[in-house]
C-alpha positions in Angstrom: 7.2 -33.0 -4.0 5.2 -31.3 -0.8 1.3 -31.1 -2.1 0.5 -27.6 -0.5 -3.3 -27.8 0.8 -6.2 -25.8 -1.1 -7.2 -22.1 0.1 -10.6 -22.4 1.6 -12.1 -18.8 0.5 -11.1 -18.5 -3.0 -11.4 -14.2 -3.9 -10.3 -12.8 -7.1 -10.2 -8.8 -5.2 -9.2 -5.6 -6.2 -6.5 -4.0 -4.8 -5.9 -0.2 -4.6 -3.4 1.9 -2.0 -5.8 4.6 -0.4 -5.1 7.8 0.1 -7.5 8.8 3.0 -8.1 12.9 4.5 -10.6 14.3 6.5 -12.9 17.0 5.6 -15.2 18.3 7.5 -17.9 18.2 5.2 -17.7 17.7 1.2 -17.0 20.4 -0.7 -19.5 21.2 -3.8 -18.7 21.6 -7.6 -15.6 23.3 -7.7 -14.8 23.9 -4.2 -11.4 23.8 -2.8 -11.4 22.8 0.8 -8.8 22.6 3.5 -8.4 19.1 4.9 -6.7 17.6 7.9 -5.1 13.7 8.6 -3.8 12.6 6.0 -2.9 9.0 5.9 -2.2 6.4 2.4 -2.6 2.5 2.8 -3.3 -0.3 1.3 -7.1 -1.0 0.4 -9.6 -2.7 -2.3 -12.9 -4.4 -1.3 -10.9 -7.6 -2.3 -7.5 -7.5 -0.4 -9.7 -6.0 2.5 -12.1 -9.0 2.5 -9.3 -11.5 1.8 -7.2 -10.1 4.5 -10.8 -9.5 7.5 -11.6 -13.4 6.5 -8.2 -14.6 7.2 -8.2 -12.4 11.2 -11.1 -14.8 11.6 -8.8 -17.8 11.0 -10.0 -18.7 7.8 -7.5 -20.2 5.6 -7.7 -17.7 2.9 -5.6 -17.1 -1.1 -6.3 -13.9 -2.7 -5.7 -13.7 -6.8 -5.7 -11.0 -7.2 -3.2 -8.4 -10.5 -1.2 -5.8 -9.3 2.1 -3.3 -10.3 5.6 -4.8 -10.6 6.1 -1.1 -8.4 6.3 -0.4 -4.4 3.0 -0.7 -4.2 2.7 -4.1 -5.7 5.7 -5.0 -3.2 3.8 -3.1 -0.4 0.7 -5.6 -1.0 2.6 -8.4 -1.0 4.0 -7.8 2.0 1.2 -7.0 3.6 -1.0 -10.2 2.5 2.4 -12.2 4.0 2.5 -11.0 6.7 -1.9 -11.7 7.6 -1.9 -15.3 5.9 -3.4 -15.1 3.3 -1.7 -16.9 0.5 -0.4 -15.2 -2.5 1.2 -17.7 -4.8 -1.7 -16.9 -8.0 -1.5 -13.2 -7.5 -0.7 -11.6 -11.1 2.0 -9.0 -11.4 2.1 -6.2 -14.5 5.5 -4.3 -15.0 3.7 -2.0 -17.9 0.4 -1.4 -15.3 0.7 0.0 -12.2 -0.9 -0.3 -8.8 -4.6 0.4 -9.2 -5.4 3.6 -5.6 -8.0 5.1 -4.8 -8.9 8.9 -2.7 -10.4 8.5 0.4 -12.5 12.1 2.0 -14.1 11.4 5.3 -16.4 14.0 7.0 -17.0 14.7 10.3 -20.2 12.2 11.1 -17.5 9.4 9.6 -19.7 9.3 5.7 -16.9 9.0 3.0 -16.5 9.5 -0.9 -14.6 7.9 -2.8 -12.3 8.1 -6.8 -10.5 4.7 -7.9 -8.0 4.4 -10.6 -8.1 0.7 -11.6 -4.5 0.5 -12.5 -3.7 -3.0 -12.3 -6.7 -4.3 -11.3 -8.9 -3.3 -14.3 -6.8 -6.2 -15.8 -8.7 -9.1 -14.2 -11.4 -9.1 -17.0 -13.0 -12.7 -17.9 -10.5 -13.6 -19.9 -7.7 -13.0 -16.9 -10.4 -15.1 -14.3 -10.2 -17.7 -16.6 -6.6 -18.2 -16.9 -6.4 -17.9 -13.0 -9.9 -21.0 -12.5 -7.3 -23.7 -11.7 -6.1 -21.6 -9.0 -9.0 -21.7 -7.0 -10.2 -25.3 -7.5 -10.5 -27.2 -4.3 -12.6 -23.7 -2.9 -15.6 -24.4 -0.5 -16.8 -20.6 -0.8 -15.3 -17.8 -4.2 -15.4 -14.0 -3.8 -15.9 -11.5 -5.9 -16.6 -7.8 -6.0 -17.2 -5.1 -9.2 -14.3 -3.8 -8.1 -12.5 -5.1 -11.0 -14.8 -5.1 -14.3 -18.0 -6.6 -13.4 -18.0 -9.1 -16.4 -14.4 -10.3 -14.3 -16.7 -10.9 -11.5 -19.6 -12.8 -13.1 -16.7 -15.5 -14.8 -15.4 -15.6 -10.6 -18.8 -16.6 -9.7 -18.5 -19.1 -12.7 -16.1 -20.7 -12.1 -16.4 -20.8 -8.3 -20.2 -23.2 -9.4 -17.8 -25.5 -11.5 -16.0 -26.2 -8.8 -18.5 -26.2 -6.5 -17.4 -23.6 -3.9 -20.6 -21.1 -2.7 -20.2 -17.7 -4.1 -20.0 -14.9 -2.9 -20.6 -11.6 -5.4 -20.0 -7.6 -3.4 -21.6 -5.8 -5.3 -19.6 -2.8 -5.1 -18.7 -0.4 -6.1 -22.0 -0.4 -8.0 -21.6 -1.1 -12.0 -24.5 -0.6 -13.9 -23.4 -3.8 -16.6 -25.1 -5.7 -13.5 -28.6 -4.7 -13.9 -29.8 -6.9 -16.4 -26.9 -9.4 -16.3 -27.2 -13.0 -15.6 -26.8 -13.7 -11.9 -27.1 -17.7 -11.6 -23.9 -18.8 -10.9 -24.3 -15.9 -7.3 -25.2 -18.0 -4.7 -24.8 -15.3 -2.2 -25.5 -11.3 -3.6 -24.4 -8.8 -0.7 -24.4 -5.3 -1.9 -26.1 -2.0 0.7 -28.9 0.2 0.4 -28.1 2.2 -2.5 -26.7 -1.2 -4.3 -29.9 -2.3 -3.9 -32.0 0.1 -5.1 -29.5 1.1 -7.8 -29.6 -2.9 -9.3 -33.6 -3.2 -9.1 -34.9 -0.1 -8.3 -37.5 -1.1 -6.2 -37.4 1.3 -4.0 -37.2 -0.3 -0.5 -35.0 -2.0 1.2 -38.3 -4.9 1.3 -38.7 -5.0 -2.8 -34.7 -4.6 -3.5 -34.2 -7.8 -1.1 -37.1 -9.9 -2.5 -36.0 -8.8 -6.3 -32.3 -9.9 -6.3 -33.1 -13.2 -4.1 -35.2 -14.6 -7.3 -31.6 -14.0 -9.7 -30.0 -15.6 -7.0 -29.5 -19.4 -5.8 -29.4 -18.8 -2.7 -30.3 -15.5 -0.5 -29.8 -10.7 -1.5 -28.7 -9.8 1.7 -27.8 -6.2 2.7 -26.0 -4.3 4.4 -28.1 -1.0 6.2 -25.5 1.1 7.9 -26.5 1.2 11.4 -29.5 -0.6 11.3 -27.5 -4.1 10.2 -28.7 -5.9 7.5 -30.9 -8.0 6.2 -31.6 -10.6 3.7 -33.5 -12.5 1.7 -33.9 -15.7 0.7 -35.9 -17.3 -3.1 -38.6 -18.4 -0.6 -40.0 -16.1 0.1 -38.1 -16.5 3.8 -36.6 -12.9 4.8 -34.5 -11.9 8.2 -32.5 -8.9 10.5 -29.2 -8.6 12.1 -28.9 -5.5 14.1 -25.8 -3.5 14.1 -23.6 -3.1 17.5 -24.3 0.2 19.1 -20.5 2.6 18.5 -19.1 5.2 18.4 -18.8 5.7 14.8 -15.3 6.8 13.2 -14.3 5.9 9.5 -17.4 2.9 7.9 -15.3 2.8 4.8 -14.4 -1.0 5.4 -17.6 -2.2 7.2 -19.0 -3.8 3.9 -15.8 -5.3 3.6 -15.8 -6.3 7.0 -19.0 -7.5 6.6 -18.1 -10.0 3.2 -14.9 -11.0 5.1 -16.5 -12.2 8.7 -19.5 -13.5 6.2 -17.3 -15.4 4.4 -15.5 -17.2 7.3 -18.6 -18.2 9.5 -20.0 -20.1 7.3 -16.7 -21.9 5.9 -16.8 -22.7 9.8 -20.5 -23.9 9.0 -22.2 -21.4 10.8 -26.1 -21.5 9.3 -26.7 -18.4 7.0 -28.3 -16.1 9.6 -26.0 -17.1 12.9 -23.0 -15.9 10.0 -24.9 -13.0 8.8 -25.3 -11.7 12.6 -21.8 -12.1 13.3 -21.0 -10.0 10.3 -23.6 -7.3 11.6 -21.4 -7.5 14.3 -18.0 -6.8 13.0 -19.0 -4.8 10.6 -20.1 -2.5 13.3 -16.6 -2.7 14.7 -15.0 -1.8 12.0 -16.5 1.8 12.1 -15.0 2.6 15.6 -11.2 3.1 13.7 -10.5 5.4 10.4 -8.2 3.3 8.0 -9.2 0.1 7.2 -7.3 -2.5 8.1 -6.9 -1.3 11.3 -10.7 -1.1 11.7 -10.5 -5.2 10.4 -11.9 -7.0 14.0 -10.1 -10.5 14.6 -11.7 -13.0 16.0 -10.6 -12.7 19.5 -13.0 -9.0 19.4 -15.5 -10.7 18.4 -15.9 -12.9 20.7 -15.2 -10.2 23.2 -17.3 -7.6 22.1 -20.6 -10.4 22.8 -18.6 -11.0 26.1 
C-alpha cells in the first residue's frame, strides 16, 4: 500500500464560478447600465487562497463542496492543474456549484453578489464529517464564504490536530460578531470587515479588540495602505503595500491569505510573512480576473529584485 503524505496546508474552501463585467461606475438603485468585457471564470475565496498557496510552492489540500455538474468538473481540473490535492472534495448531485456576480468599476473597485450553491452545504456537520482529511496539516484555513458556523468548526478541527488556524472572515457574516474565536490563531479581515466585527472606529482599535479574541494575532488588510497586525500582548506592526497601477482588486485579499499561509508554513516569522503577503497582494491588483492575477513565487522574487 502506498502512503500519500499529508498536505502542509488544508483549506476548507468555498468555490464559486465568477461572472464579471466592467462598468464605468456602479449603478444606482433601479438603474441599468451597459457594461463591457464580460468574463466567466473560477472563483471562491477558499479556492483562490488554496491556489495561491500552491503557487508559492506549498503543499495544499482542499476540502470543498461543489456540484456534480460542468462547473464542478472545471473546478476539479483547475485544482489538479495547480497542484492542489482534491481527494477530499465532496460533490453533490442535488445542489449546483455556487456562482458569483462581480462588477468592476473604472478605479478597479468591485462589488460582488454570490449564490453559494453547494458551498452552502459546508455546515458544522459537514466539516466534522470531513475532519479526518485535515490530519497532519500544519495550517488549517477557512473563510466565511461558506456558513460561518462551519468555518468556526474548521478552526476547532485545526486546533484539535495542533495546526495553526487562519480565519479569513470574508465576506463579513454577523454571526462572527459575538462568536467564540478562541480556536482562531490568526484572523485576517480587511478594514471594512474588521469594523463590522467590533465597531471600534479605527484600524488600531479594531485590531486590538480582535487580537484580544484570538490566540495569536489579528491581521487587517488595508488596500493601498498595506496590512497592520496586532498581537494580544499589545505589540503591533505595519507592512506597506507595493505601489502599482491598479487594474482589479478582486483577488487581492485571497492572494494575501494564500501567501501568508505559505510563508508561515515555510517557517517565516509572522511579520516577514505579512510583509511578503502584502507585497504579493499588491501584485495581484495589476491584472484582471482572479486566477491570472494570483502571483507565483518567482513573480514575488522578481518584484523584490
